[in-house]
N, C-alpha and C positions, 0 to 999 in steps of 0.2 A: 759392612762385609755381607757378601751374597753367596750362596751355597747351590751347588748343582749336585744332583744325585744319580748316577748313570747306572739305572735299573733293566738293561733291558737283554743282561745274559741269559747262555741256556744251561749253566751249569751241569754239564754233561759227565765232569769226571765224580758226580756225589749221584751217578743214574745210579740202581732205581730208585731210589726217592726224590730225586730231581729230575722234572720233566720238560720236555720243549715248552709245554703250554703254563707248566707250573715249576718253576725251575729254583735254583738254590736260596735267593733272594726273600722268596716270599715262605719258605719254609721255617718251623719253629724246631731249631736243629741244635740250640744250649740252652735256652730258656723259653716262657713263655711269650716272647714278642718273635715277630720273626724278625732274618738278619736285616730287611727295609726300614723297617720298625725301630729297630735299633739303632741303625747308621740316623734316620732322621734325627732321633732323642738325642743323639752323641753331638748330631752339631747346632741343638737348639740352646749347646754352653758356648755356643763362637758368636750365634746370630739368632734375629726373633725368626718365630715360625715363618709368617709372611715372608721371610727372605728365602725359604729355602724352594727350590724350584727341582722337581724329577724328571727324567725324561726316560722314557721308555719306548717299546715299540706296541703295535695295537694290537697287539694277540695278549699282551698282559696289561695293557691298559686299566681294565676296569679292576682288576685285581689288584693294580697298585693304589689307585683311587680308591678303593673300599678299605684297605687295608691303613692307610696314611690318613681319612677321614677318622680313624679311631684315636691317631696324634695329635690332629687340628680339625679345625672345623672346615676351611676350604682350602684343600691342599691344592698347589698347583704342580699340574701334570702336563708333561708335553708329549705327545704320542707319536710316534715315527711311521709312516705307512709302510713301510720296510726296513728289515736291519742292515745298516751300513757300517757299523763299526762305529770306534768311538771318536773318531776326528769331526767328520759332520756332526754326530750328535752332541758336542762341545761348541762346535761352531755356531750351531742355530741357536743352543741354549744360550751360549753368551750374548747373542745378539738378539735374544726374546727381553734378556736383563737390561741389556744399553736402552733398548727401546721402550720397555714398560716403565724405567727409572729417570729417562732422561739423564742418567749420568754415567759415570766411569770407575765404576767400585773394583774393590779387589774380590775377587771369584775364587772361591775353594772348592776343586771338584775332587769328589769319592766317590769309589764304586758301592755299590749297594749291600756286597757281601762280604765284607771283613768281620771281624769278630776284635774289637778294642774294649777293653773294659775299664782300663784305664784312665779315667774322663780329664782327669784334672794336671795329668801329663801330655795329653793330647791337646786341650787347649793350650798350654805352656808352648807348645812345639809349633802349633799353628799361629800363635803370636807371633814368635820369631820369625816365619815363612812372612808374614804380613810384612813386616819391616822391608825385607829382599825383595818382593810382589810392589810395594810402593816405590821402590829405587828400578824400576822397569825388568826388572827379571822374572822370568817363568821357573817356579820351584817348584821341585820335587821332592817328594819326602822319603828318605830311604832309610832300610831296616839293616843296622850291621849285624850281618852272618854270625850265627855261632857255629855253624855246622855246612859241611859242603851240599847245599842243596841245587839240585838239579832240575828242580819245576819251576823256578823263577828266573825271569831274565834278571840282571846285573848294571849296576851304575858304575862306571869308575870315575873317582875324582881327581880333580887336582888341587894346586894351591888353595889353604883356607881363604875366605872370604871372613869378614868383620864379623857374622851370623852364615856358618855353614861352609859350604865349598863350591868352586867351580866347577863344571862337569866335563870330563873328557871323552866319554864315549859312552854309550849305551850297547849291551852286550846280551845277544838271543840266550836260551837259556842252554846252560853250559853239558856236556856231559861229565862223569864224576872225575875223571883227572883233571879237568878245565877247574871246574869249579872250589876242587883242592887245592890250587894256585892261586884261585881270586881269594880264598879266603888266609892264605900263609901273607900274598901280599900286602892286605892290612887298608887296599884303598876301595876295594869294592863295597859295595853296597847293593842287597835285596830292590828291585824294583818294585813299589808299595801301589802303585797307580793311581797317587796321591797327588795332584797338583794345584797351583796358587798361582795367581796371575791377575793384575790389571787386565782389566776386557778389552781396552785398546790395545794392549801389548799383543795381549794373544790373537784379535783381528787380523792386527800387522803384520805376526809371523807368519798368521795362515794367507795372506793374501802375498807374504813374500815366499814360503816354500810349497805351499800348497794352492796355486793361485786357480785350479779347476775348482775346488770345494769353494772359496771365496765368490766367484765369477757367481756360483749357483744360489748362493747363500742370499747374493744382492736381490735377487728375484724373490726372497719371499718378506714379506713384511706383517710384522705382527702388529702394529698399531690397526689394523684392519681385521686382524681377524688370529687366534692362537692355534690355532689348526695349520700343521705344516702339510703343502700340497703336495699331493703323491706326483703328480705331473713333474715338477721340479724336483724332489727329495730323488726320484727314484733315477736323476743323472748323476747322482755322487758317486763318487769312488766308493767303494767297502776298504777303508784303510784306518787302520788305529791313528793315535793320536801321537805314538811313540815315532811312527814311519813318517808321518805326515810331516811334524814340526820339530818332535825334540830332538831328535836323533841330527836335524840339519843347522836348528836355531844356534845362534852363538850367544844365546841372552838366557843358558839354562843354570840354574844354581840347586844343591841340593841341600837341604836340611837334614837332619836325622832326627829320627822318630822318636821320641822319650818314650814314650808309650809302650806298653805290649801290642802286638800285631799276628795276626792270624790269616790269612786269606780265605780257609776253610775250604781248599779249592780239592779236596781228595779226601776218601774215608782214613786215609792215616793221619791228616791233620785233623780231622773231628776226635779220631782217638786220643792224639796227642794234649788235646784241650779237656777231655773227659776226665771224670773222678773213676781212679782205678782202684779195682778190691786188692785183697794179698797177694792175688796170683798174678796182678798187671793187668787183669780181663777189663773190658768196660761190655756191661752186659744191659740194654737197653729194651723195654719190653717183656715180654711173657718167655724166658730163657731159662733154659734148666742146663745147668752144666756137669761135669764131671771130668775133672783134672786137666781142665784145658789153660794153658798161660800166654799171656802177651797177647791177649787176643781181643777182637769188636765184633758183637754180636747185636746186631740190630732188628728186633722182630715187631713189626707192626700190626699183623694181625691175624697171626696164628702163632701157635706155640713151636716153639724152635729148638731142638735138644742137640747138644754139642757133646763130645768126648775127647779128650786128650788132644784138643787141637795146639799147635804152637804157631804164634806170628801169622794170624789168618783173620780175615774178615770175611763175615757174612750177614749180608743183608736181605732179611725178606719183606716183601710188599706182596700187596692182592693177587699181583699178577707175575712176579718176577722174582727171583733168588740170585743176588750175585754172592761167588766164594770165589776168594783169591787170597796169595800170599799177601801178607801187609804192607811188602816193599814194590809191590806191583798194582797199586791202586792208581796209580798216575794213567798206568794201561787202559782204566777202564772207559776211557772216552773212545776206544778202538771201538769197544762193544756199542757204544750207542751211535758209532760212525756206520756201522756195522746194520744194525736195526735201522737208521735211515735210508740207508742204500737199499733196504728189502722192501721197504716202505710198510715196516711192521711198526704201527702204533705203538709197539712198548716205549718206546722214544720221545711218544710226545705228549700221550695222557696218561693218568691214571684211572683205574676202574671210580674212583671217588676223585671228582670235578668240581672243584671250588667256583663259584660264580658270586657278583656281589649281593644275591639276594639268600645264599644258603649254599647247597652242594646237592649233587645227585652222584648213585653208586649205579653201576651197571652191573644186573645180576643175569642177565641170560641175552646170547644174539644168536642170531642163523642166518637163513638165507631167507631175505624178507621182512625180519621181523629183530624187534629189540626191546628190550624191558628193564627199567632202572626204578630205583626206589627216590624219590624227588623229595628234599627237606628243605622248606622255606621257612626262613626264620621269621618270627614275628615283627609285623609291620612293615615287613617288604612283599616285593609281587614281581611277578615277570614280564616283559613286555611283553605290549600286544602286536601279536604277528600271528602268519600262516606259514603255511606250508604246499609246494606245490608239488611233492611225491607221496606222501605220507597220511595216514591216520593216527590218532592216537586216542585210546582208551584209557582213563583216568579213576585208579578207586583210590578213597579216603581209609589211609590206613590209622591218623590221629589225627586230632587236631579238627578245625573247622577251613574248609576250602570255601573262597569266595570265584565263582567262574564266571568270565564274560564270555560266553558266545554268540557273536554274529549281534551284537548290543544288547543282548539278552542277560540278565544276572541270576546266577544260580547259588545259592547256601546248601553246601554237600558236608553231611556228618559222616563219624566213621560206616563203612559199610556200604554208602553210597555211591554211586558211577556215573558218569556219564560220556560219550562219544563226542571225539574232535574228526569233522570229517576233513578229506583232502582239501585245499585249499580257503576251510573256514577263519577269518579272523576271530581270536580267541586270545584270552590271558588265563594265569593262575594266579590268585592273590590272598594274602595271610592278613588281614588287618587288625586280626585277633593277637589275643598276650601269649596264648598258648602256641607252641611250634606246628606247624603243617607236615605231615607225611604224605605223600602218596604212591600208589605204583602206577607206573607209567608204562603201555606196553603201543610200541611204536609198529603198522603195518603197511609196507608199500616195496614199489621197486626199485626205489633208492632210498639208502638211509643214512642219513649224513648231517654233520653237526651244520653245516653248512644250509642245508636246506632249511632256512626261516626267512622270512620278510619281515623286519621289523616297522611297524608304523608308531609304536609311542612305547619310550623307555624313559624311564626315570635317572637310569645310572648314563645316558648320554650315548647308546650304542649302536642311533639310529642314523 
């Protein structure tokens, strides 16, 4: 069995903690591991580490590789040059596995942002699905609903098979009245977004039901390179696997997931799985409360004080605060989309941005300048790069910096500084045991993260 982890989502309903460039699958929401790392760990109960492939997009690939490198020595990661939803991703990831192995294996596809803690029952469900997949079915794993949820898609089932059910139809997210009907009917399941199939079955169903995807995928040859060419992938339609294949195919079967499951798709769902106090509150971070009930408060950088809240969600980050009724957390995505339309970077990045070598925090910015604190982990180094539009001034706060400037090396201790002129080729490195922190001040007519020309990079970003 092989596994595909879909790791390219934006997590818009968990704004302001989840951002476009650092979405929820990369966050440590429930434990000391990110959702992506927990997903990888869960799959290692079903298959070997080298049989797991993650597919993400270019803007997340460095962070995905960095996190998975803590789970396995050589993580397999495919990077999409643009986001095109799940059908193109699954088509190309399936083709990659077939070409790499020369076989026709059963493949398990899982999202990277689910919380499943009962690994034993997850494995037993997967084993049941594997039998149906070997028989030529595309297996979807359904969740038996226990309340009328309006935030999930539903799957309606027909007569039972020896294992699981034949699928009658996929249904979009319903209103509350329709969801209540589905719950009473007893034949409907929540769509978990977890699938299993033989590689040849999925390829054949894509060719039959989504020929435009199949035709473009034929031009991608992974025997020559693991890169997904932009020219080909950009032609792909942006469509989910549900719309492209699952709703059209007559080879769909459903197996009920026996383990726990939560897609952590909203702050309500985070509240649901978190430990409550005596007043049914969840407080995370530095929170002082008087008399609140049934509420969720998340403080990431500041003291948050609350008095007399009921059924309320408060989420504080360095640069944004969300406050809403607990039953309206599905609507957070509308705030996210509004910020995106307004070109407000608050949807895109945090003030603290994580990189494979460490992280940086923006501390001030204005017309023609930006200042950061840059933290470089022990043994790490930034790419060899230059900038066309800005100069930089570095001051070492803690640790020791190795600076390469126009092929000349300098070693800087705390209190020492260096100027990086416009277009100068340079690199910041920390080959020492102690973490390195510097203040960087950028000055120029254009201050933008994409004003970087990379010449060498140990993280493969050239």
